[in-house]
C-alpha positions as a Python dict, from the first residue, in 0.01 Angstrom:
ca = {
    (1, 'M'): (0, 0, 0),
    (2, 'L'): (317, -48, 203),
    (3, 'I'): (507, -117, -119),
    (4, 'L'): (373, 202, -272),
    (5, 'L'): (464, 409, 33),
    (6, 'A'): (811, 252, 43),
    (7, 'N'): (877, 381, -307),
    (8, 'M'): (770, 736, -221),
    (9, 'K'): (991, 1016, -109),
    (10, 'Q'): (985, 1078, 265),
    (11, 'E'): (872, 1435, 194),
    (12, 'T'): (562, 1306, 13),
    (13, 'I'): (484, 1059, 292),
    (14, 'D'): (505, 1338, 549),
    (15, 'K'): (268, 1550, 342),
    (16, 'I'): (18, 1263, 321),
    (17, 'K'): (27, 1218, 698),
    (18, 'I'): (-39, 1586, 760),
    (19, 'L'): (-291, 1664, 486),
    (20, 'A'): (-484, 1336, 494),
    (21, 'G'): (-509, 1375, 872),
    (22, 'A'): (-636, 1731, 835),
    (23, 'A'): (-901, 1621, 581),
    (24, 'K'): (-1065, 1367, 815),
    (25, 'Y'): (-1279, 1635, 981),
    (26, 'D'): (-1476, 1690, 662),
    (27, 'V'): (-1739, 1414, 645),
    (28, 'S'): (-1923, 1526, 330),
    (29, 'C'): (-1758, 1275, 102),
    (30, 'A'): (-2030, 1044, -30),
    (31, 'S'): (-1996, 965, -394),
    (32, 'S'): (-2319, 857, -554),
    (33, 'G'): (-2514, 975, -853),
    (34, 'S'): (-2247, 1015, -1117),
    (35, 'N'): (-2230, 831, -1447),
    (36, 'R'): (-1891, 866, -1615),
    (37, 'P'): (-1838, 554, -1827),
    (38, 'N'): (-1504, 434, -1955),
    (39, 'T'): (-1490, 442, -2334),
    (40, 'G'): (-1213, 184, -2339),
    (41, 'K'): (-922, 424, -2360),
    (42, 'G'): (-910, 581, -2014),
    (43, 'L'): (-853, 480, -1654),
    (44, 'G'): (-1144, 381, -1427),
    (45, 'N'): (-1510, 475, -1438),
    (46, 'A'): (-1783, 613, -1213),
    (47, 'A'): (-2112, 420, -1217),
    (48, 'P'): (-2452, 591, -1176),
    (49, 'W'): (-2516, 409, -850),
    (50, 'G'): (-2192, 544, -707),
    (51, 'I'): (-1866, 388, -598),
    (52, 'C'): (-1819, 135, -322),
    (53, 'H'): (-1788, 271, 29),
    (54, 'S'): (-1603, 171, 339),
    (55, 'F'): (-1704, 316, 674),
    (56, 'T'): (-1537, 365, 1006),
    (57, 'E'): (-1718, 277, 1330),
    (58, 'D'): (-1861, 629, 1360),
    (59, 'G'): (-2002, 614, 1006),
    (60, 'R'): (-1745, 819, 817),
    (61, 'C'): (-1665, 727, 458),
    (62, 'I'): (-1307, 617, 394),
    (63, 'S'): (-1336, 488, 38),
    (64, 'L'): (-1204, 805, -122),
    (65, 'L'): (-854, 941, -111),
    (66, 'K'): (-928, 1233, 119),
    (67, 'L'): (-666, 1503, 97),
    (68, 'M'): (-628, 1872, 152),
    (69, 'L'): (-440, 2078, -103),
    (70, 'T'): (-294, 2270, 191),
    (71, 'N'): (-359, 2315, 562),
    (72, 'Y'): (-244, 2676, 550),
    (73, 'C'): (-547, 2902, 592),
    (74, 'M'): (-612, 3274, 606),
    (75, 'Y'): (-922, 3223, 825),
    (76, 'D'): (-934, 3174, 1202),
    (77, 'C'): (-1246, 2962, 1259),
    (78, 'A'): (-1270, 2858, 1625),
    (79, 'Y'): (-1372, 2496, 1553),
    (80, 'C'): (-1107, 2422, 1287),
    (81, 'I'): (-774, 2252, 1353),
    (82, 'N'): (-624, 2441, 1057),
    (83, 'R'): (-713, 2791, 1183),
    (84, 'K'): (-434, 3038, 1118),
    (85, 'S'): (-365, 3102, 1488),
    (86, 'N'): (-288, 2732, 1559),
    (87, 'D'): (76, 2632, 1592),
    (88, 'I'): (72, 2315, 1381),
    (89, 'K'): (283, 2166, 1104),
    (90, 'R'): (186, 2321, 772),
    (91, 'T'): (248, 2193, 424),
    (92, 'T'): (111, 2211, 70),
    (93, 'F'): (77, 1962, -212),
    (94, 'S'): (161, 2067, -563),
    (95, 'V'): (-99, 1995, -830),
    (96, 'S'): (123, 1727, -985),
    (97, 'E'): (173, 1551, -649),
    (98, 'I'): (-200, 1511, -592),
    (99, 'V'): (-254, 1392, -948),
    (100, 'E'): (25, 1136, -919),
    (101, 'L'): (-99, 1009, -582),
    (102, 'T'): (-455, 969, -710),
    (103, 'I'): (-345, 773, -1017),
    (104, 'E'): (-105, 549, -826),
    (105, 'F'): (-354, 470, -550),
    (106, 'Y'): (-632, 411, -801),
    (107, 'R'): (-426, 175, -1017),
    (108, 'R'): (-358, -39, -712),
    (109, 'N'): (-727, -46, -618),
    (110, 'Y'): (-661, 126, -284),
    (111, 'I'): (-918, 395, -362),
    (112, 'E'): (-1210, 452, -593),
    (113, 'G'): (-1207, 828, -612),
    (114, 'L'): (-1066, 1157, -489),
    (115, 'F'): (-1209, 1395, -232),
    (116, 'L'): (-1012, 1720, -235),
    (117, 'S'): (-1057, 2010, 4),
    (118, 'S'): (-825, 2288, 111),
    (119, 'G'): (-752, 2569, 347),
    (120, 'V'): (-775, 2913, 186),
    (121, 'I'): (-436, 3059, 92),
    (122, 'R'): (-379, 3411, -49),
    (123, 'N'): (-740, 3435, -166),
    (124, 'P'): (-1030, 3207, -269),
    (125, 'D'): (-952, 3230, -641),
    (126, 'Y'): (-587, 3130, -595),
    (127, 'T'): (-688, 2822, -394),
    (128, 'M'): (-979, 2722, -615),
    (129, 'E'): (-772, 2755, -932),
    (130, 'R'): (-525, 2492, -808),
    (131, 'M'): (-798, 2254, -698),
    (132, 'V'): (-965, 2281, -1037),
    (133, 'Q'): (-630, 2223, -1209),
    (134, 'V'): (-601, 1890, -1025),
    (135, 'A'): (-933, 1778, -1173),
    (136, 'I'): (-840, 1904, -1522),
    (137, 'D'): (-505, 1724, -1522),
    (138, 'L'): (-667, 1400, -1404),
    (139, 'R'): (-937, 1413, -1672),
    (140, 'V'): (-736, 1552, -1965),
    (141, 'K'): (-375, 1441, -1914),
    (142, 'H'): (-446, 1100, -1762),
    (143, 'N'): (-792, 1032, -1906),
    (144, 'Y'): (-912, 950, -1555),
    (145, 'N'): (-1283, 860, -1540),
    (146, 'G'): (-1310, 782, -1169),
    (147, 'Y'): (-1495, 984, -910),
    (148, 'I'): (-1384, 1337, -814),
    (149, 'H'): (-1536, 1546, -536),
    (150, 'L'): (-1411, 1903, -501),
    (151, 'K'): (-1474, 2132, -209),
    (152, 'S'): (-1585, 2462, -360),
    (153, 'I'): (-1428, 2769, -200),
    (154, 'P'): (-1675, 3050, -109),
    (155, 'G'): (-1566, 3374, -270),
    (156, 'A'): (-1409, 3211, -577),
    (157, 'S'): (-1518, 3343, -917),
    (158, 'E'): (-1815, 3196, -1106),
    (159, 'E'): (-1577, 3104, -1388),
    (160, 'L'): (-1378, 2878, -1156),
    (161, 'Q'): (-1697, 2733, -1007),
    (162, 'H'): (-1809, 2652, -1362),
    (163, 'K'): (-1477, 2486, -1450),
    (164, 'A'): (-1491, 2282, -1130),
    (165, 'G'): (-1835, 2146, -1218),
    (166, 'L'): (-1724, 2045, -1568),
    (167, 'Y'): (-1444, 1823, -1439),
    (168, 'A'): (-1568, 1710, -1096),
    (169, 'D'): (-1857, 1474, -1023),
    (170, 'R'): (-1970, 1649, -707),
    (171, 'L'): (-1913, 1993, -556),
    (172, 'S'): (-1974, 2092, -196),
    (173, 'V'): (-1980, 2412, 4),
    (174, 'N'): (-1978, 2370, 383),
    (175, 'I'): (-2206, 2594, 592),
    (176, 'E'): (-2082, 2428, 914),
    (177, 'I'): (-2290, 2636, 1159),
    (178, 'A'): (-2672, 2637, 1144),
    (179, 'T'): (-2740, 2999, 1243),
    (180, 'E'): (-2571, 3313, 1116),
    (181, 'N'): (-2520, 3468, 1460),
    (182, 'N'): (-2327, 3165, 1582),
    (183, 'L'): (-2135, 3143, 1255),
    (184, 'K'): (-2021, 3502, 1305),
    (185, 'L'): (-1922, 3422, 1662),
    (186, 'L'): (-1704, 3122, 1573),
    (187, 'A'): (-1598, 3216, 1219),
    (188, 'P'): (-1590, 3598, 1196),
    (189, 'D'): (-1438, 3587, 845),
    (190, 'K'): (-1737, 3397, 704),
    (191, 'S'): (-2100, 3483, 634),
    (192, 'F'): (-2413, 3303, 520),
    (193, 'R'): (-2429, 3524, 212),
    (194, 'N'): (-2081, 3425, 91),
    (195, 'I'): (-2155, 3056, 151),
    (196, 'L'): (-2504, 3047, 1),
    (197, 'Y'): (-2406, 3240, -313),
    (198, 'P'): (-2184, 2964, -463),
    (199, 'M'): (-2454, 2710, -368),
    (200, 'T'): (-2703, 2908, -573),
    (201, 'T'): (-2453, 2939, -859),
    (202, 'I'): (-2391, 2563, -864),
    (203, 'K'): (-2764, 2488, -847),
    (204, 'N'): (-2839, 2723, -1140),
    (205, 'K'): (-2558, 2580, -1351),
    (206, 'I'): (-2677, 2224, -1287),
    (207, 'T'): (-3028, 2324, -1397),
    (208, 'E'): (-2899, 2505, -1706),
    (209, 'N'): (-2680, 2209, -1795),
    (210, 'K'): (-2974, 1967, -1779),
    (211, 'E'): (-3175, 2191, -2011),
    (212, 'E'): (-2885, 2215, -2257),
    (213, 'R'): (-2837, 1839, -2255),
    (214, 'R'): (-3200, 1791, -2351),
    (215, 'K'): (-3137, 2000, -2664),
    (216, 'F'): (-2779, 1902, -2749),
    (217, 'R'): (-2650, 1549, -2693),
    (218, 'N'): (-2278, 1636, -2674),
    (219, 'V'): (-2298, 1900, -2401),
    (220, 'K'): (-2056, 1821, -2120),
    (221, 'R'): (-2222, 1732, -1790),
    (222, 'F'): (-2192, 1973, -1499),
    (223, 'A'): (-2147, 1822, -1149),
    (224, 'P'): (-2353, 1511, -1237),
    (225, 'A'): (-2355, 1395, -872),
    (226, 'G'): (-2490, 1732, -755),
    (227, 'Q'): (-2376, 1926, -450),
    (228, 'S'): (-2368, 1870, -74),
    (229, 'T'): (-2285, 2053, 249),
    (230, 'Q'): (-2185, 1984, 608),
    (231, 'L'): (-2319, 2106, 943),
    (232, 'I'): (-2122, 2079, 1266),
    (233, 'I'): (-2331, 1949, 1555),
    (234, 'G'): (-2268, 2051, 1914),
    (235, 'A'): (-2025, 2342, 1867),
    (236, 'T'): (-2307, 2593, 1926),
    (237, 'P'): (-2635, 2591, 2122),
    (238, 'D'): (-2838, 2560, 1799),
    (239, 'T'): (-3138, 2331, 1845),
    (240, 'D'): (-3219, 2029, 1630),
    (241, 'R'): (-3515, 2228, 1499),
    (242, 'Q'): (-3280, 2502, 1376),
    (243, 'I'): (-3042, 2249, 1223),
    (244, 'L'): (-3308, 2043, 1047),
    (245, 'G'): (-3498, 2357, 946),
    (246, 'L'): (-3189, 2483, 763),
    (247, 'A'): (-3127, 2140, 608),
    (248, 'G'): (-3484, 2113, 484),
    (249, 'N'): (-3465, 2461, 335),
    (250, 'L'): (-3137, 2378, 158),
    (251, 'Y'): (-3281, 2060, 7),
    (252, 'Q'): (-3568, 2262, -138),
    (253, 'S'): (-3398, 2587, -237),
    (254, 'K'): (-3054, 2457, -345),
    (255, 'N'): (-3150, 2106, -461),
    (256, 'L'): (-2877, 1950, -246),
    (257, 'K'): (-2807, 1581, -277),
    (258, 'R'): (-2701, 1546, 85),
    (259, 'V'): (-2661, 1739, 405),
    (260, 'Y'): (-2398, 1583, 632),
    (261, 'Y'): (-2406, 1617, 1008),
    (262, 'S'): (-2070, 1608, 1185),
    (263, 'G'): (-2048, 1574, 1562),
    (264, 'F'): (-1825, 1852, 1698),
    (265, 'I'): (-1472, 1731, 1775),
    (266, 'P'): (-1302, 1954, 2036),
    (267, 'V'): (-968, 2014, 1863),
    (268, 'N'): (-915, 2366, 2003),
    (269, 'E'): (-997, 2320, 2372),
    (270, 'Y'): (-828, 2648, 2463),
    (271, 'D'): (-1093, 2856, 2280),
    (272, 'K'): (-1352, 2965, 2538),
    (273, 'R'): (-1617, 3020, 2269),
    (274, 'L'): (-1642, 2642, 2229),
    (275, 'P'): (-1823, 2396, 2458),
    (276, 'A'): (-1619, 2165, 2680),
    (277, 'L'): (-1705, 1822, 2535),
    (278, 'S'): (-1526, 1502, 2624),
    (279, 'A'): (-1637, 1333, 2301),
    (280, 'P'): (-1832, 1415, 1981),
    (281, 'P'): (-2213, 1389, 2020),
    (282, 'L'): (-2238, 1085, 1794),
    (283, 'K'): (-2581, 971, 1916),
    (284, 'R'): (-2727, 1312, 1835),
    (285, 'E'): (-2552, 1303, 1499),
    (286, 'N'): (-2714, 965, 1428),
    (287, 'R'): (-3060, 1092, 1522),
    (288, 'L'): (-3018, 1388, 1287),
    (289, 'Y'): (-2932, 1153, 1001),
    (290, 'Q'): (-3243, 948, 1080),
    (291, 'A'): (-3457, 1262, 1084),
    (292, 'D'): (-3298, 1376, 758),
    (293, 'W'): (-3395, 1043, 606),
    (294, 'L'): (-3758, 1092, 712),
    (295, 'F'): (-3817, 1415, 524),
    (296, 'R'): (-3614, 1299, 224),
    (297, 'F'): (-3780, 960, 171),
    (298, 'Y'): (-4078, 924, 407),
    (299, 'H'): (-4278, 1237, 314),
    (300, 'F'): (-4235, 1393, 658),
    (301, 'K'): (-4223, 1768, 704),
    (302, 'V'): (-3954, 1914, 927),
    (303, 'D'): (-4217, 2062, 1163),
    (304, 'E'): (-4360, 1713, 1217),
    (305, 'I'): (-4025, 1587, 1344),
    (306, 'V'): (-3914, 1892, 1546),
    (307, 'N'): (-4102, 2210, 1631),
    (308, 'D'): (-4130, 2486, 1894),
    (309, 'D'): (-4276, 2243, 2149),
    (310, 'F'): (-4024, 1972, 2067),
    (311, 'P'): (-3701, 2148, 1956),
    (312, 'Y'): (-3467, 1853, 2025),
    (313, 'L'): (-3477, 1494, 1900),
    (314, 'D'): (-3525, 1218, 2156),
    (315, 'L'): (-3187, 1048, 2197),
    (316, 'E'): (-3343, 730, 2343),
    (317, 'I'): (-3558, 643, 2042),
    (318, 'D'): (-3547, 714, 1669),
    (319, 'P'): (-3739, 1017, 1529),
    (320, 'K'): (-4004, 807, 1353),
    (321, 'L'): (-4097, 624, 1672),
    (322, 'S'): (-4088, 951, 1863),
    (323, 'Y'): (-4334, 1103, 1613),
    (324, 'A'): (-4570, 807, 1648),
    (325, 'L'): (-4569, 827, 2028),
    (326, 'R'): (-4635, 1203, 2018),
    (327, 'N'): (-4927, 1156, 1778),
    (328, 'P'): (-5125, 859, 1915),
    (329, 'W'): (-5445, 988, 1752),
    (330, 'M'): (-5306, 877, 1412),
    (331, 'F'): (-5286, 515, 1516),
    (332, 'P'): (-5357, 228, 1483),
    (333, 'I'): (-5325, 213, 1105),
    (334, 'D'): (-5509, -61, 918),
    (335, 'I'): (-5232, -230, 726),
    (336, 'N'): (-5483, -370, 472),
    (337, 'K'): (-5661, -44, 391),
    (338, 'A'): (-5438, 257, 465),
    (339, 'P'): (-5277, 454, 180),
    (340, 'Y'): (-4904, 432, 111),
    (341, 'E'): (-4825, 767, 282),
    (342, 'N'): (-4981, 650, 610),
    (343, 'I'): (-4810, 311, 602),
    (344, 'L'): (-4475, 490, 568),
    (345, 'R'): (-4539, 649, 908),
    (346, 'I'): (-4561, 319, 1093),
    (347, 'P'): (-4248, 249, 1305),
    (348, 'G'): (-4079, -66, 1181),
    (349, 'V'): (-4195, -17, 819),
    (350, 'G'): (-3939, 102, 564),
    (351, 'V'): (-3989, 239, 214),
    (352, 'L'): (-3934, -99, 48),
    (353, 'S'): (-4159, -277, 299),
    (354, 'A'): (-4435, -20, 245),
    (355, 'K'): (-4423, -74, -132),
    (356, 'K'): (-4436, -451, -85),
    (357, 'I'): (-4740, -416, 144),
    (358, 'I'): (-4928, -214, -119),
    (359, 'L'): (-4853, -480, -383),
    (360, 'A'): (-4916, -785, -163),
    (361, 'R'): (-5254, -680, -28),
    (362, 'R'): (-5400, -681, -379),
    (363, 'Y'): (-5412, -1060, -349),
    (364, 'G'): (-5564, -1082, -4),
    (365, 'K'): (-5554, -951, 351),
    (366, 'L'): (-5213, -957, 517),
    (367, 'N'): (-5143, -1117, 854),
    (368, 'I'): (-4854, -1089, 1098),
    (369, 'E'): (-4650, -1373, 948),
    (370, 'Q'): (-4679, -1225, 600),
    (371, 'L'): (-4569, -885, 731),
    (372, 'K'): (-4261, -1046, 888),
    (373, 'K'): (-4172, -1206, 554),
    (374, 'I'): (-4213, -869, 381),
    (375, 'G'): (-3955, -721, 619),
    (376, 'V'): (-4168, -532, 871),
    (377, 'V'): (-4005, -509, 1217),
    (378, 'M'): (-4302, -638, 1415),
    (379, 'K'): (-4159, -568, 1760),
    (380, 'R'): (-4216, -200, 1677),
    (381, 'A'): (-4499, -210, 1428),
    (382, 'K'): (-4730, -424, 1644),
    (383, 'Y'): (-4812, -125, 1866),
    (384, 'F'): (-4930, 90, 1576),
    (385, 'I'): (-5120, -134, 1331),
    (386, 'T'): (-5430, -348, 1296),
    (387, 'T'): (-5438, -670, 1095),
    (388, 'N'): (-5649, -982, 1090),
    (389, 'E'): (-5497, -1084, 1425),
    (390, 'L'): (-5425, -743, 1582),
    (391, 'N'): (-5710, -503, 1645),
    (392, 'S'): (-5746, -161, 1793),
    (393, 'H'): (-5823, -308, 2133),
    (394, 'G'): (-5484, -471, 2159),
    (395, 'Y'): (-5141, -315, 2165),
    (396, 'A'): (-5264, 14, 2027),
    (397, 'G'): (-5462, 75, 2344),
    (398, 'L'): (-5143, 116, 2550),
    (399, 'Y'): (-5027, 456, 2663),
    (400, 'P'): (-4733, 603, 2463),
    (401, 'E'): (-4516, 605, 2778),
    (402, 'K'): (-4573, 231, 2826),
    (403, 'I'): (-4495, 157, 2460),
    (404, 'K'): (-4170, 352, 2485),
    (405, 'L'): (-4074, 171, 2804),
    (406, 'A'): (-4156, -168, 2651),
    (407, 'L'): (-3946, -101, 2341),
    (408, 'L'): (-3652, 32, 2541),
    (409, 'S'): (-3668, -278, 2761),
    (410, 'E'): (-3664, -504, 2453),
    (411, 'N'): (-3366, -316, 2310),
    (412, 'N'): (-3174, -345, 2637),
    (413, 'K'): (-3244, -720, 2645),
    (414, 'V'): (-3107, -757, 2291),
    (415, 'I'): (-2793, -564, 2387),
    (416, 'Q'): (-2744, -780, 2697),
    (417, 'D'): (-2789, -1096, 2492),
    (418, 'Q'): (-2533, -974, 2242),
    (419, 'I'): (-2286, -913, 2523),
    (420, 'K'): (-2364, -1248, 2684),
    (421, 'Y'): (-2313, -1450, 2368),
    (422, 'K'): (-2027, -1245, 2225),
    (423, 'Q'): (-1777, -1467, 2044),
    (424, 'L'): (-1438, -1480, 2210),
    (425, 'S'): (-1131, -1388, 2012),
    (426, 'L'): (-862, -1650, 1948),
    (427, 'F'): (-598, -1383, 1991),
    (428, 'P'): (-545, -1134, 2272),
    (429, 'V'): (-664, -780, 2208),
    (430, 'N'): (-429, -503, 2316),
}
């Protein structure tokens, strides 16, 4: 990479520093679900299981070349570093510069795809047109088959949205704030209507495209990796119930592939509309991802995870364990008799483990050792199940408060052991 940068113009390097740095606040950059095979003549390919990912310590994907077309913006959103009222260095990539960078980085195996967003300059159509042109030039001029994720600009024409979906693998439109009142407070130039409309357009075009492909084999695929969005966590007093309620609704009504939760980073501390945070709420962000996973893969409803009586997720324990402790009447669950949906609700049992349990018990009753081999985390599950060795008069008879305390104590012991036996570095750490 150093060799590549050494051969670049200083102007281009400066642009990369500014616009790659500005793009880091957008976390909605996963890249799974696309199938764009190489026919033997082009450059790269995108597999149906997605590209490889690298993650930073806070969970953000860094496998894509994340760039902004420009950090100039006509909007003045309180939470955004690129708001028009900020006195920061501004610059803009040309279409050809982004195309060249993507190809050069890809050829050297530094990246496996492109994630392109942008501030809004002049108007949404003007900005969107240039982003789409990047995708067109990569696909047509360079026969590039790798992954492309474009940030769709609310307010851009349906024609441009359609073009974007024909050349990009995934499109995304960021809502950012969970309630319309708070969105209006922090981003007066935006509205739910203008954000949700392109989401609906993209969803309808994906559906239409699938129907056309069933009839005609050669129809070009439209956004094969679907669409996603991002919600900022902690910039407003919105509850976890409001956040997850919106996410659940978007999954159902817009057929989103992912909703990303981004802990609020205080980049504009002077704005009194924003909370005074010393650091992003990463633990809350993590709990929201765990809750999101529950209603996407574990058949949970949003109201079972958070509701009017429990509007915030428990930061001490994961949402699945929290649900089990708040609903002791559902437990213990007989691991050898219960249906698949009930087994999924047991803390310490994942989707794969639940499927293995259903298959394994056809050949005989399961015991604790067999459950461990299947992959069940028994230090959690033992409080909520019955087996040949565990019965309802054992662990399951404990009060929820005592179970929570016992599990937290075990976790603290593990953490202490990890600290105690931490391997020393051979080299000093600055």
